[in-house]
Backbone of each chain as ProteinMPNN parsed JSONL, in Angstrom:
{"seq_chain_A": "DSEHEIHDEL", "coords_chain_A": {"N_chain_A": [[-25.697, -7.389, 0.303], [-23.378, -9.761, -0.53], [-23.921, -12.496, -2.752], [-24.251, -15.885, -1.467], [-21.231, -17.373, -1.517], [-18.504, -19.743, -1.858], [-15.748, -19.338, 0.381], [-12.92, -18.169, -0.945], [-10.603, -17.165, -0.008], [-7.818, -17.142, 2.298]], "CA_chain_A": [[-25.126, -8.666, 0.742], [-22.873, -10.543, -1.683], [-24.603, -13.801, -2.691], [-23.421, -16.782, -0.669], [-20.301, -18.165, -2.321], [-17.498, -20.324, -0.942], [-14.685, -18.372, 0.692], [-11.702, -18.648, -1.614], [-9.41, -16.543, 0.6], [-7.4, -17.817, 3.555]], "C_chain_A": [[-24.625, -9.458, -0.474], [-23.492, -11.937, -1.581], [-23.661, -14.802, -2.015], [-22.506, -17.588, -1.587], [-19.256, -18.733, -1.364], [-16.408, -19.282, -0.739], [-13.387, -18.889, 0.079], [-10.448, -18.015, -1.049], [-9.085, -17.249, 1.919], [-7.925, -17.043, 4.751]], "O_chain_A": [[-25.417, -9.782, -1.358], [-23.588, -12.504, -0.493], [-22.445, -14.608, -1.988], [-22.99, -18.411, -2.364], [-19.126, -18.286, -0.224], [-16.181, -18.438, -1.606], [-12.831, -19.898, 0.514], [-9.347, -18.278, -1.534], [-9.945, -17.858, 2.556], [-7.688, -17.436, 5.893]]}, "seq_chain_B": "MNIFRLVGDLSHLLAIIILLLKIWKTRSCAGISGKSQILFAIVYTSRYLDLPNFVSMYNTLMKIVFIAASYATVYLIYMKFKATYDHNHDTFRVEFLVLPSFVLALLINHDFTVLEVLWTFSIYMESVAILPQLFMVSKTGEAESITSHYLFALGSYRALYILNWIYRYTTEDHYDLIAIVAGIVQTVLYCDFFYLYITKVLKGKKLQLPA", "coords_chain_B": {"N_chain_B": [[-6.241, -15.199, -7.639], [-3.966, -12.69, -6.507], [-1.134, -10.45, -6.546], [-1.064, -8.98, -4.174], [-2.536, -10.487, -2.332], [-1.07, -12.833, -2.382], [1.495, -12.049, -1.449], [0.635, -11.183, 0.983], [-0.319, -13.567, 2.206], [2.11, -14.925, 2.292], [3.523, -13.291, 3.988], [2.089, -13.682, 6.269], [2.574, -16.398, 6.686], [5.315, -16.206, 7.092], [5.378, -14.788, 9.487], [4.297, -16.666, 11.277], [6.233, -18.645, 11.119], [8.499, -17.26, 12.023], [7.778, -16.881, 14.677], [7.525, -19.519, 15.655], [10.174, -20.398, 15.288], [11.534, -18.611, 16.944], [10.633, -19.349, 19.506], [11.384, -22.024, 19.54], [14.2, -22.001, 19.04], [15.222, -20.31, 21.036], [14.267, -21.644, 23.085], [12.315, -20.639, 24.681], [9.378, -18.838, 25.641], [9.214, -16.272, 26.385], [7.757, -13.087, 26.699], [5.873, -13.627, 24.842], [2.433, -13.756, 24.089], [0.468, -16.221, 25.252], [-2.236, -16.333, 25.215], [-3.089, -14.906, 22.962], [-2.144, -16.653, 21.037], [-3.704, -18.89, 21.457], [-6.146, -17.827, 20.727], [-5.649, -17.444, 18.006], [-5.424, -20.096, 17.198], [-8.045, -20.891, 17.58], [-9.24, -19.247, 15.692], [-8.246, -20.276, 13.206], [-9.176, -22.874, 13.329], [-11.971, -22.599, 13.402], [-12.345, -21.269, 11.042], [-11.328, -22.848, 8.961], [-12.861, -25.109, 8.704], [-14.005, -25.707, 6.42], [-12.263, -27.115, 5.02], [-12.485, -29.586, 3.591], [-13.801, -28.713, 1.304], [-12.491, -28.423, -1.636], [-10.454, -25.902, -2.904], [-8.047, -25.048, -4.058], [-4.733, -26.438, -4.547], [-2.891, -24.873, -3.294], [-4.486, -23.379, -1.517], [-5.542, -25.388, 0.158], [-3.173, -26.491, 1.186], [-1.991, -24.308, 2.57], [-3.935, -23.849, 4.506], [-3.752, -26.147, 6.048], [-1.122, -25.884, 6.985], [-1.329, -23.508, 8.495], [-3.145, -24.264, 10.497], [-1.798, -26.41, 11.718], [0.609, -25.189, 12.534], [-0.324, -23.262, 14.318], [-1.399, -24.763, 16.401], [0.896, -26.097, 17.149], [2.406, -24.005, 18.13], [0.891, -23.203, 20.356], [1.139, -25.527, 21.842], [3.929, -25.495, 22.356], [4.108, -23.275, 23.98], [2.353, -23.699, 26.184], [2.924, -26.238, 27.037], [5.554, -27.558, 26.355], [7.529, -25.472, 26.81], [6.513, -24.309, 29.075], [7.47, -23.378, 31.459], [8.693, -21.055, 30.885], [6.75, -19.37, 30.278], [5.13, -16.274, 30.535], [3.062, -15.71, 32.78], [2.274, -13.571, 34.426], [2.224, -11.254, 32.943], [0.597, -11.795, 30.87], [-2.298, -11.105, 30.792], [-4.721, -10.399, 29.643], [-8.272, -10.183, 29.376], [-9.629, -12.553, 27.691], [-12.192, -13.459, 27.327], [-13.709, -11.295, 26.88], [-13.288, -10.846, 24.295], [-13.867, -13.125, 22.856], [-16.586, -13.817, 23.355], [-18.169, -11.451, 22.503], [-17.399, -11.518, 19.789], [-18.524, -13.895, 18.946], [-21.261, -13.503, 19.403], [-21.712, -11.324, 17.73], [-21.201, -12.572, 15.324], [-23.373, -14.208, 15.143], [-25.303, -12.348, 14.758], [-24.572, -10.651, 12.618], [-24.01, -11.792, 9.552], [-23.318, -13.634, 6.473], [-24.866, -15.761, 5.927], [-27.053, -17.786, 7.665], [-25.842, -20.311, 8.651], [-24.198, -23.165, 10.135], [-21.467, -23.494, 9.312], [-21.003, -21.027, 8.034], [-21.533, -19.124, 10.018], [-19.544, -19.802, 11.831], [-17.343, -19.263, 10.252], [-17.63, -16.505, 10.008], [-17.439, -15.786, 12.687], [-14.746, -16.452, 13.045], [-13.558, -14.52, 11.482], [-14.208, -12.112, 12.807], [-13.027, -12.695, 15.231], [-10.339, -12.949, 14.565], [-9.703, -10.336, 14.025], [-9.329, -9.109, 16.445], [-7.638, -10.738, 17.837], [-4.95, -10.284, 18.314], [-4.803, -8.521, 20.356], [-4.314, -9.359, 23.146], [-1.559, -9.863, 22.946], [-0.466, -7.382, 22.145], [-1.242, -5.959, 24.325], [0.269, -7.194, 26.279], [2.851, -6.505, 25.483], [2.685, -3.799, 25.931], [2.394, -3.83, 28.653], [4.758, -4.997, 29.563], [6.364, -3.147, 28.55], [8.255, -3.356, 26.63], [9.618, -5.155, 23.764], [11.201, -8.077, 22.466], [13.438, -7.899, 19.671], [12.979, -9.91, 17.728], [10.372, -10.612, 18.31], [9.076, -8.286, 17.63], [9.512, -8.285, 14.911], [7.999, -10.432, 14.215], [5.438, -9.436, 14.857], [5.302, -7.342, 13.033], [5.301, -8.659, 10.55], [2.966, -10.121, 10.839], [1.051, -8.114, 11.134], [1.312, -6.852, 8.693], [0.303, -8.695, 6.905], [-2.576, -8.652, 6.926], [-2.927, -6.028, 6.249], [-2.002, -6.021, 3.651], [-3.958, -7.629, 2.608], [-6.048, -5.868, 2.503], [-5.364, -4.28, 0.36], [-5.581, -6.263, -1.539], [-8.371, -6.68, -1.48], [-9.266, -4.255, -2.468], [-8.179, -4.389, -4.999], [-9.553, -6.649, -6.0], [-12.164, -5.723, -5.941], [-12.071, -3.696, -7.793], [-11.243, -5.035, -10.09], [-12.585, -7.526, -10.284], [-15.049, -6.974, -9.413], [-15.716, -8.066, -6.992], [-16.505, -8.41, -3.571], [-16.312, -8.584, 0.013], [-17.907, -7.497, 2.56], [-17.87, -8.061, 5.33], [-15.396, -9.306, 5.826], [-13.774, -7.223, 4.941], [-14.356, -4.956, 6.602], [-13.666, -6.017, 9.129], [-11.007, -6.595, 8.611], [-9.924, -4.07, 8.279], [-10.257, -2.984, 10.821], [-8.583, -4.757, 12.203], [-6.087, -4.117, 11.088], [-5.807, -1.449, 11.788], [-5.455, -1.682, 14.52], [-2.802, -2.311, 14.645], [-1.48, -0.026, 14.016], [-0.24, 1.762, 15.848], [1.814, 0.165, 16.73], [3.13, -0.305, 14.285], [4.131, 2.233, 13.793], [5.98, 2.555, 15.881], [7.641, 0.424, 15.264], [8.746, 1.111, 12.79], [9.953, 3.559, 13.33], [11.705, 2.927, 15.374], [12.643, 0.111, 15.732], [13.615, -0.482, 13.18], [15.74, 1.137, 13.177], [17.523, -0.091, 14.605], [17.115, 0.18, 17.261], [15.796, -0.928, 20.445], [12.451, -2.12, 20.841], [10.773, 0.013, 22.62], [8.075, 0.743, 24.619], [6.341, 3.696, 25.542], [6.108, 3.716, 28.899]], "CA_chain_B": [[-5.097, -14.845, -6.81], [-3.232, -11.515, -6.982], [0.15, -10.271, -5.843], [-1.27, -8.473, -2.811], [-2.973, -11.592, -1.468], [0.034, -13.806, -2.3], [2.505, -11.499, -0.518], [-0.019, -11.163, 2.298], [-0.279, -14.93, 2.753], [3.512, -15.283, 2.59], [3.885, -12.515, 5.177], [1.407, -14.398, 7.361], [3.358, -17.639, 6.876], [6.607, -15.791, 7.661], [5.155, -14.432, 10.902], [4.103, -17.904, 12.036], [7.533, -19.334, 11.158], [9.383, -16.479, 12.91], [7.391, -17.128, 16.078], [7.891, -20.903, 15.995], [11.633, -20.481, 15.374], [11.966, -17.86, 18.131], [10.373, -20.154, 20.702], [12.141, -23.279, 19.47], [15.658, -21.738, 19.123], [15.586, -19.748, 22.354], [13.628, -22.555, 24.071], [11.609, -19.762, 25.617], [8.278, -18.043, 25.046], [9.162, -15.003, 27.137], [7.285, -11.947, 25.902], [4.831, -14.053, 23.896], [1.138, -13.952, 24.747], [-0.139, -17.519, 24.957], [-3.668, -16.111, 24.969], [-3.258, -14.567, 21.54], [-1.895, -17.848, 20.227], [-4.91, -19.725, 21.592], [-7.182, -17.194, 19.892], [-5.342, -17.734, 16.591], [-5.773, -21.507, 16.943], [-9.516, -20.899, 17.459], [-9.55, -18.598, 14.407], [-7.998, -21.162, 12.057], [-10.032, -24.061, 13.44], [-13.353, -22.27, 13.019], [-12.405, -20.787, 9.651], [-10.931, -23.842, 7.968], [-13.687, -26.319, 8.772], [-14.406, -25.989, 5.029], [-11.078, -27.726, 4.391], [-12.847, -30.596, 2.577], [-14.211, -28.06, 0.033], [-11.235, -28.146, -2.33], [-10.421, -24.669, -3.739], [-6.819, -25.245, -4.858], [-3.69, -27.082, -3.748], [-2.306, -23.791, -2.478], [-5.451, -23.049, -0.462], [-5.59, -26.509, 1.11], [-1.856, -26.626, 1.837], [-1.811, -23.195, 3.519], [-4.86, -24.037, 5.639], [-3.174, -27.207, 6.901], [0.067, -25.321, 7.633], [-1.742, -22.53, 9.517], [-3.758, -24.98, 11.627], [-0.748, -27.193, 12.396], [1.571, -24.281, 13.175], [-0.945, -22.553, 15.46], [-1.473, -25.716, 17.527], [2.275, -26.369, 17.588], [2.829, -22.847, 18.938], [0.191, -23.293, 21.65], [1.779, -26.653, 22.561], [5.246, -25.071, 22.845], [3.952, -22.268, 25.045], [1.669, -24.205, 27.386], [3.412, -27.561, 27.478], [7.007, -27.803, 26.306], [8.306, -24.411, 27.457], [5.574, -23.546, 29.928], [8.211, -22.747, 32.57], [9.144, -19.699, 30.467], [5.56, -18.579, 29.925], [5.03, -15.145, 31.459], [1.659, -15.568, 33.236], [1.953, -12.3, 35.103], [2.005, -10.141, 32.005], [-0.364, -12.196, 29.83], [-3.502, -11.107, 31.639], [-5.88, -9.821, 28.94], [-9.478, -10.995, 29.58], [-10.013, -12.946, 26.33], [-13.639, -13.706, 27.209], [-14.294, -10.044, 26.347], [-13.071, -10.845, 22.837], [-14.499, -14.305, 22.25], [-18.061, -13.753, 23.416], [-18.738, -10.47, 21.56], [-17.181, -11.96, 18.401], [-19.482, -14.958, 18.628], [-22.603, -12.899, 19.343], [-21.758, -10.506, 16.507], [-21.259, -13.502, 14.181], [-24.758, -14.692, 15.07], [-26.185, -11.245, 14.323], [-24.18, -10.127, 11.293], [-23.31, -12.816, 8.755], [-23.852, -13.717, 5.102], [-25.753, -16.916, 5.799], [-27.182, -18.336, 9.021], [-25.578, -21.766, 8.709], [-23.111, -23.425, 11.102], [-20.148, -23.2, 8.71], [-20.876, -19.603, 7.722], [-21.462, -18.375, 11.292], [-18.203, -20.059, 12.385], [-16.39, -18.509, 9.413], [-17.795, -15.094, 10.387], [-16.844, -15.676, 14.039], [-13.274, -16.475, 12.907], [-13.15, -13.228, 10.915], [-14.281, -11.106, 13.888], [-12.069, -13.104, 16.267], [-8.98, -12.659, 14.097], [-9.425, -8.885, 14.01], [-8.936, -8.666, 17.806], [-6.848, -11.808, 18.485], [-3.592, -9.81, 18.659], [-4.874, -7.593, 21.5], [-3.557, -9.803, 24.33], [-0.121, -9.727, 22.678], [-0.134, -5.944, 22.176], [-1.439, -5.556, 25.731], [1.429, -7.737, 27.022], [4.008, -5.674, 25.122], [2.542, -2.491, 26.604], [2.589, -4.034, 30.099], [6.192, -5.212, 29.85], [7.021, -1.896, 28.13], [9.212, -3.573, 25.535], [9.502, -6.469, 23.089], [12.45, -8.485, 21.795], [13.397, -7.567, 18.239], [12.365, -10.989, 16.953], [8.919, -10.53, 18.534], [8.532, -7.155, 16.858], [9.494, -8.694, 13.483], [6.802, -11.304, 14.114], [4.248, -8.572, 14.839], [5.296, -6.556, 11.785], [4.883, -9.56, 9.467], [1.564, -10.487, 11.071], [0.227, -6.935, 10.861], [1.396, -6.559, 7.255], [-0.505, -9.658, 6.143], [-3.962, -8.192, 6.734], [-2.85, -4.733, 5.546], [-1.888, -6.393, 2.235], [-5.273, -8.15, 2.195], [-6.911, -4.706, 2.182], [-5.018, -3.95, -1.044], [-6.171, -7.354, -2.328], [-9.813, -6.443, -1.591], [-9.446, -3.101, -3.379], [-7.864, -4.922, -6.326], [-10.616, -7.565, -6.427], [-13.37, -4.949, -6.173], [-11.918, -2.914, -9.04], [-11.062, -5.879, -11.289], [-13.565, -8.628, -10.414], [-16.301, -6.533, -8.798], [-15.977, -8.994, -5.886], [-16.143, -7.834, -2.266], [-16.957, -9.211, 1.165], [-17.869, -6.404, 3.548], [-17.533, -8.549, 6.682], [-13.933, -9.481, 5.856], [-13.137, -5.911, 4.728], [-14.472, -4.127, 7.819], [-12.85, -6.648, 10.188], [-9.596, -6.47, 8.219], [-9.509, -2.681, 8.534], [-10.128, -2.891, 12.294], [-7.384, -5.522, 12.57], [-4.889, -3.378, 10.665], [-5.747, -0.214, 12.591], [-4.924, -2.025, 15.848], [-1.336, -2.409, 14.573], [-0.875, 1.243, 13.581], [0.664, 2.275, 16.884], [3.005, -0.701, 16.7], [3.849, -0.055, 13.023], [4.872, 3.498, 13.94], [7.143, 2.292, 16.744], [8.546, -0.502, 14.578], [9.463, 1.807, 11.712], [10.814, 4.636, 13.86], [12.701, 2.446, 16.337], [13.275, -1.19, 15.501], [14.378, -0.481, 11.917], [16.987, 1.903, 13.369], [18.388, -0.874, 15.488], [16.828, 0.351, 18.692], [14.868, -1.914, 20.988], [11.082, -1.596, 20.848], [10.385, 0.42, 23.99], [6.821, 1.496, 24.617], [6.294, 4.654, 26.655], [5.438, 2.948, 29.966]], "C_chain_B": [[-4.428, -13.597, -7.417], [-2.017, -11.298, -6.086], [-0.046, -9.809, -4.405], [-1.628, -9.61, -1.858], [-1.837, -12.605, -1.307], [1.089, -13.313, -1.309], [1.928, -11.452, 0.897], [0.032, -12.532, 2.945], [1.148, -15.322, 3.132], [4.007, -14.532, 3.817], [3.286, -13.177, 6.425], [2.195, -15.655, 7.712], [4.69, -17.307, 7.541], [6.456, -15.482, 9.149], [5.074, -15.693, 11.745], [5.437, -18.645, 12.174], [8.5, -18.605, 12.086], [9.083, -16.836, 14.366], [7.817, -18.528, 16.508], [9.404, -21.012, 16.186], [12.142, -19.772, 16.632], [11.805, -18.71, 19.387], [11.266, -21.399, 20.704], [13.635, -23.048, 19.709], [16.043, -21.239, 20.513], [15.039, -20.632, 23.478], [12.911, -21.734, 25.145], [10.492, -19.012, 24.915], [8.106, -16.751, 25.832], [8.683, -13.888, 26.204], [6.204, -12.311, 24.904], [3.528, -14.295, 24.648], [0.544, -15.288, 24.314], [-1.611, -17.343, 24.608], [-3.917, -15.761, 23.505], [-3.081, -15.801, 20.673], [-3.062, -18.822, 20.311], [-6.016, -19.15, 20.709], [-6.93, -17.474, 18.413], [-5.683, -19.183, 16.257], [-7.287, -21.641, 16.771], [-9.919, -20.318, 16.102], [-9.39, -19.584, 13.252], [-8.891, -22.395, 12.112], [-11.444, -23.742, 12.941], [-13.44, -21.777, 11.576], [-12.167, -21.888, 8.633], [-11.683, -25.167, 8.119], [-14.126, -26.704, 7.352], [-13.241, -26.612, 4.271], [-11.459, -28.775, 3.344], [-13.305, -29.966, 1.247], [-12.951, -27.627, -0.7], [-11.33, -26.883, -3.183], [-9.217, -24.756, -4.657], [-5.797, -25.915, -3.955], [-3.101, -26.061, -2.765], [-3.192, -23.527, -1.258], [-5.46, -24.141, 0.607], [-4.287, -26.622, 1.891], [-1.681, -25.546, 2.909], [-2.722, -23.369, 4.732], [-4.286, -25.069, 6.607], [-1.967, -26.653, 7.677], [-0.339, -24.371, 8.757], [-2.342, -23.238, 10.727], [-2.665, -25.703, 12.421], [0.188, -26.271, 13.172], [0.956, -23.601, 14.396], [-1.062, -23.496, 16.654], [-0.078, -26.032, 18.052], [2.754, -25.242, 18.501], [2.174, -22.892, 20.318], [0.815, -24.408, 22.491], [3.119, -26.198, 23.152], [5.109, -24.127, 24.043], [3.401, -22.892, 26.33], [2.143, -25.564, 27.854], [4.934, -27.558, 27.534], [7.808, -26.742, 27.069], [7.434, -23.616, 28.422], [6.299, -22.877, 31.099], [8.625, -21.319, 32.208], [7.955, -18.816, 30.102], [5.313, -17.513, 30.988], [3.575, -14.879, 31.854], [1.346, -14.147, 33.682], [1.658, -11.162, 34.151], [1.006, -10.511, 30.919], [-1.742, -12.283, 30.475], [-4.731, -10.531, 30.948], [-7.089, -10.746, 29.099], [-10.037, -11.39, 28.212], [-11.504, -13.221, 26.2], [-14.34, -12.47, 26.664], [-14.062, -9.932, 24.85], [-13.862, -11.965, 22.189], [-16.018, -14.171, 22.21], [-18.652, -12.722, 22.459], [-18.558, -10.893, 20.094], [-18.229, -12.988, 18.012], [-20.889, -14.389, 18.477], [-22.75, -12.098, 18.054], [-21.884, -11.403, 15.267], [-22.667, -14.058, 14.022], [-25.675, -13.612, 14.49], [-25.874, -10.791, 12.896], [-23.365, -11.189, 10.559], [-23.944, -12.858, 7.371], [-24.941, -14.783, 5.003], [-25.874, -17.568, 7.181], [-27.06, -19.856, 8.998], [-24.381, -21.947, 9.645], [-21.757, -23.008, 10.521], [-19.951, -21.707, 8.512], [-20.775, -18.762, 9.001], [-20.081, -18.583, 11.911], [-17.143, -19.326, 11.573], [-16.422, -17.042, 9.832], [-17.193, -14.841, 11.768], [-15.318, -15.614, 13.923], [-12.765, -15.145, 12.352], [-13.149, -12.151, 12.001], [-13.217, -11.397, 14.944], [-10.654, -12.709, 15.839], [-8.673, -11.164, 14.211], [-8.966, -8.395, 15.385], [-8.015, -9.655, 18.508], [-5.467, -11.325, 18.942], [-3.623, -8.921, 19.909], [-4.149, -8.097, 22.746], [-2.044, -9.639, 24.142], [0.294, -8.247, 22.754], [-0.263, -5.427, 23.607], [-0.224, -5.982, 26.548], [2.666, -6.893, 26.733], [3.903, -4.33, 25.838], [2.761, -2.646, 28.109], [4.069, -4.211, 30.42], [6.983, -3.968, 29.408], [8.022, -2.093, 27.017], [8.938, -4.925, 24.884], [10.857, -6.778, 22.466], [12.315, -8.135, 20.316], [12.678, -8.634, 17.437], [10.851, -10.966, 17.115], [8.324, -9.385, 17.732], [8.546, -7.463, 15.365], [8.277, -9.577, 13.236], [5.557, -10.442, 13.974], [4.163, -7.774, 13.541], [4.803, -7.424, 10.616], [3.399, -9.895, 9.596], [0.636, -9.313, 10.748], [0.189, -6.62, 9.377], [0.47, -7.453, 6.446], [-1.907, -9.13, 5.896], [-3.983, -6.818, 6.06], [-2.763, -5.001, 4.041], [-3.215, -6.952, 1.71], [-6.217, -7.016, 1.836], [-6.644, -4.274, 0.743], [-5.613, -5.014, -1.973], [-7.655, -7.113, -2.545], [-10.119, -5.264, -2.507], [-9.235, -3.596, -4.818], [-9.028, -5.774, -6.85], [-11.908, -6.79, -6.713], [-13.267, -4.23, -7.523], [-11.808, -3.839, -10.255], [-12.139, -6.957, -11.423], [-14.936, -8.234, -9.896], [-16.723, -7.485, -7.683], [-15.64, -8.289, -4.584], [-16.874, -8.616, -1.192], [-16.84, -8.23, 2.327], [-17.443, -6.871, 4.943], [-16.018, -8.671, 6.812], [-13.235, -8.116, 5.762], [-13.186, -5.062, 6.004], [-13.603, -4.7, 8.934], [-11.367, -6.492, 9.881], [-9.072, -5.068, 8.464], [-9.323, -2.475, 10.041], [-8.822, -3.551, 12.727], [-6.124, -4.725, 12.259], [-4.717, -2.104, 11.486], [-5.146, -0.497, 13.961], [-3.397, -2.082, 15.847], [-0.674, -1.044, 14.347], [0.143, 1.773, 14.581], [1.964, 1.483, 16.853], [3.827, -0.441, 15.435], [4.715, 1.204, 13.161], [6.144, 3.254, 14.755], [8.149, 1.407, 16.022], [9.397, 0.258, 13.561], [10.401, 2.879, 12.284], [11.9, 4.106, 14.802], [13.412, 1.179, 15.878], [14.138, -1.17, 14.233], [15.649, 0.333, 12.056], [17.862, 1.195, 14.394], [18.122, -0.671, 16.958], [15.869, -0.762, 19.149], [13.476, -1.285, 20.957], [10.709, -1.278, 22.292], [9.075, 1.188, 23.888], [6.872, 2.504, 25.768], [5.479, 4.011, 27.785], [4.305, 3.762, 30.581]], "O_chain_B": [[-4.33, -13.451, -8.635], [-1.898, -11.89, -5.013], [0.712, -10.196, -3.516], [-1.112, -9.698, -0.743], [-1.657, -13.17, -0.229], [1.525, -14.062, -0.435], [2.641, -11.655, 1.879], [0.389, -12.647, 4.118], [1.373, -15.966, 4.156], [4.806, -15.054, 4.595], [3.907, -13.218, 7.486], [2.45, -15.939, 8.883], [5.144, -18.021, 8.434], [7.297, -15.864, 9.964], [5.703, -15.785, 12.799], [5.731, -19.206, 13.229], [9.235, -19.237, 12.844], [9.986, -17.06, 15.172], [8.394, -18.711, 17.58], [9.866, -21.645, 17.135], [13.054, -20.256, 17.302], [12.707, -18.789, 20.221], [11.827, -21.775, 21.734], [14.27, -23.779, 20.468], [17.038, -21.671, 21.094], [15.309, -20.403, 24.656], [12.902, -22.077, 26.328], [10.623, -18.603, 23.761], [7.006, -16.207, 25.934], [9.146, -13.767, 25.07], [5.673, -11.449, 24.204], [3.507, -14.943, 25.694], [0.166, -15.464, 23.156], [-2.167, -18.1, 23.813], [-4.854, -16.269, 22.89], [-3.791, -15.975, 19.683], [-3.372, -19.505, 19.335], [-6.73, -19.888, 20.03], [-7.868, -17.713, 17.653], [-6.172, -19.473, 15.165], [-7.758, -22.404, 15.927], [-10.825, -20.83, 15.444], [-10.284, -19.717, 12.417], [-9.315, -22.907, 11.076], [-12.033, -24.499, 12.169], [-14.501, -21.86, 10.957], [-12.749, -21.862, 7.549], [-11.19, -26.217, 7.708], [-14.552, -27.83, 7.096], [-13.228, -26.637, 3.04], [-10.812, -28.848, 2.3], [-13.211, -30.597, 0.194], [-12.402, -26.565, -0.408], [-12.175, -26.793, -4.075], [-9.327, -24.566, -5.868], [-5.971, -25.955, -2.737], [-2.855, -26.351, -1.594], [-2.714, -23.461, -0.126], [-5.395, -23.857, 1.803], [-4.295, -26.823, 3.105], [-1.267, -25.845, 4.03], [-2.324, -23.069, 5.857], [-4.329, -24.889, 7.824], [-1.811, -26.918, 8.869], [0.232, -24.417, 9.847], [-2.075, -22.85, 11.865], [-2.618, -25.614, 13.647], [0.519, -26.54, 14.327], [1.64, -23.387, 15.397], [-0.849, -23.081, 17.793], [0.112, -26.213, 19.254], [3.417, -25.483, 19.51], [2.831, -22.646, 21.33], [0.999, -24.256, 23.698], [3.411, -26.48, 24.314], [5.894, -24.182, 24.989], [3.915, -22.646, 27.421], [1.798, -25.998, 28.953], [5.529, -27.554, 28.612], [8.669, -27.08, 27.881], [7.595, -22.404, 28.567], [5.792, -21.911, 31.668], [8.874, -20.487, 33.08], [8.12, -17.673, 29.675], [5.29, -17.805, 32.184], [2.936, -13.959, 31.343], [0.294, -13.594, 33.359], [0.939, -10.221, 34.49], [0.602, -9.656, 30.131], [-2.284, -13.369, 30.679], [-5.704, -10.202, 31.625], [-6.953, -11.963, 28.972], [-10.83, -10.649, 27.632], [-12.036, -13.219, 25.091], [-15.414, -12.561, 26.069], [-14.583, -9.021, 24.206], [-14.45, -11.794, 21.121], [-16.65, -14.382, 21.175], [-19.542, -13.056, 21.677], [-19.436, -10.665, 19.262], [-18.757, -12.966, 16.9], [-21.618, -14.741, 17.55], [-23.771, -12.179, 17.371], [-22.564, -11.061, 14.3], [-23.108, -14.345, 12.909], [-26.673, -13.905, 13.832], [-26.772, -10.577, 12.082], [-22.208, -11.452, 10.885], [-24.962, -12.215, 7.118], [-25.813, -14.729, 4.136], [-24.853, -17.87, 7.798], [-28.011, -20.585, 9.278], [-23.643, -20.999, 9.913], [-21.0, -22.269, 11.151], [-18.875, -21.174, 8.784], [-20.013, -17.797, 9.051], [-19.504, -17.643, 12.459], [-16.163, -18.827, 12.127], [-15.377, -16.411, 9.992], [-16.53, -13.83, 11.996], [-14.671, -14.825, 14.612], [-11.676, -14.694, 12.707], [-12.203, -11.369, 12.103], [-12.589, -10.485, 15.482], [-9.871, -12.202, 16.642], [-7.533, -10.773, 14.46], [-8.286, -7.374, 15.48], [-7.645, -9.435, 19.662], [-4.883, -11.902, 19.859], [-2.57, -8.604, 20.46], [-3.42, -7.32, 23.363], [-1.335, -9.31, 25.094], [1.309, -7.92, 23.37], [0.506, -4.57, 24.042], [0.256, -5.235, 27.401], [3.443, -6.599, 27.642], [4.907, -3.785, 26.297], [3.248, -1.728, 28.77], [4.578, -3.666, 31.399], [8.119, -3.761, 29.833], [8.584, -1.124, 26.505], [8.144, -5.725, 25.377], [11.566, -5.886, 22.003], [11.208, -8.082, 19.78], [11.864, -8.32, 16.568], [10.121, -11.265, 16.17], [7.212, -9.489, 17.214], [7.698, -6.967, 14.623], [7.618, -9.486, 12.2], [4.723, -10.671, 13.097], [3.073, -7.558, 13.012], [3.993, -6.981, 9.801], [2.671, -9.948, 8.605], [-0.431, -9.497, 10.163], [-0.833, -6.175, 8.856], [-0.082, -7.032, 5.43], [-2.382, -9.159, 4.761], [-4.948, -6.48, 5.376], [-3.378, -4.289, 3.246], [-3.558, -6.78, 0.54], [-7.082, -7.169, 0.974], [-7.568, -3.946, -0.001], [-6.089, -4.698, -3.063], [-8.161, -7.311, -3.65], [-11.113, -5.275, -3.233], [-10.002, -3.269, -5.723], [-9.435, -5.634, -8.003], [-12.661, -7.152, -7.616], [-14.23, -4.162, -8.286], [-12.238, -3.465, -11.345], [-12.564, -7.274, -12.534], [-15.875, -9.03, -9.924], [-17.913, -7.695, -7.446], [-14.601, -7.636, -4.489], [-17.912, -9.228, -1.442], [-15.804, -8.149, 2.988], [-16.736, -6.154, 5.651], [-15.43, -8.2, 7.785], [-12.225, -7.886, 6.428], [-12.168, -4.516, 6.429], [-12.886, -3.96, 9.607], [-10.561, -6.282, 10.788], [-7.906, -4.892, 8.817], [-8.346, -1.865, 10.476], [-8.055, -2.989, 13.508], [-5.203, -4.666, 13.073], [-3.597, -1.732, 11.836], [-4.418, 0.331, 14.509], [-2.762, -1.925, 16.89], [0.544, -0.916, 14.47], [1.244, 2.181, 14.211], [3.058, 2.041, 16.936], [5.055, -0.364, 15.488], [5.862, 1.242, 12.715], [7.234, 3.685, 14.378], [9.358, 1.602, 16.144], [10.611, 0.069, 13.485], [11.506, 3.078, 11.78], [12.914, 4.775, 15.004], [14.624, 1.175, 15.662], [15.226, -1.745, 14.194], [16.535, 0.265, 11.205], [18.789, 1.769, 14.966], [18.793, -1.254, 17.81], [15.231, -1.433, 18.338], [13.338, -0.064, 21.037], [10.377, -2.166, 23.078], [8.981, 2.171, 23.153], [7.389, 2.198, 26.842], [4.279, 3.791, 27.628], [3.627, 3.286, 31.491]]}, "name": "protein", "num_of_chains": 2, "seq": "DSEHEIHDELMNIFRLVGDLSHLLAIIILLLKIWKTRSCAGISGKSQILFAIVYTSRYLDLPNFVSMYNTLMKIVFIAASYATVYLIYMKFKATYDHNHDTFRVEFLVLPSFVLALLINHDFTVLEVLWTFSIYMESVAILPQLFMVSKTGEAESITSHYLFALGSYRALYILNWIYRYTTEDHYDLIAIVAGIVQTVLYCDFFYLYITKVLKGKKLQLPA"}
């Protein structure tokens, strides 16, 4: 699971 | 940002503009699935709730454009030109898409928070949102050229995102499995259409599906 980061893609 | 994602976003923007222009210029939404457009409005609303989290001018601007354009399209179909809306052929049961997407988002997500579950729901929803439109084209057996250009641009956007994800994994070691798996499903759904588009529409023929 990738750590929780903000979604920078549209 | 990389070239694949930029061209993908521009292809997405082009698709939305093609559709808006087609409906506005012809003053008709014949052959367009209103259900798919409602699903897209749901996708952008639930995905871009993080609009206040500033990422970049580009990111914020595109989110606003996608939300505004999707609602404008739904308005044109169900209000302004509703007399031209083809109810009889737009009959896909969208509840079979919305509910499973929502349940799956509750089960498989990165973080069990409202924003993250809604983001995940929007990702799953987007991967199947085009089904009512593809179903409508198969029911009517054909699509206007402009509609097939719309579908080609829309299908290309997520196909380009797959290249973006490969690029980001190899260069930044960044990946998001939920977006990747859903994006592959979404692109696979267009394969049949891509084949018909390339073998027919690009040769000037009308897009005729084997009825």
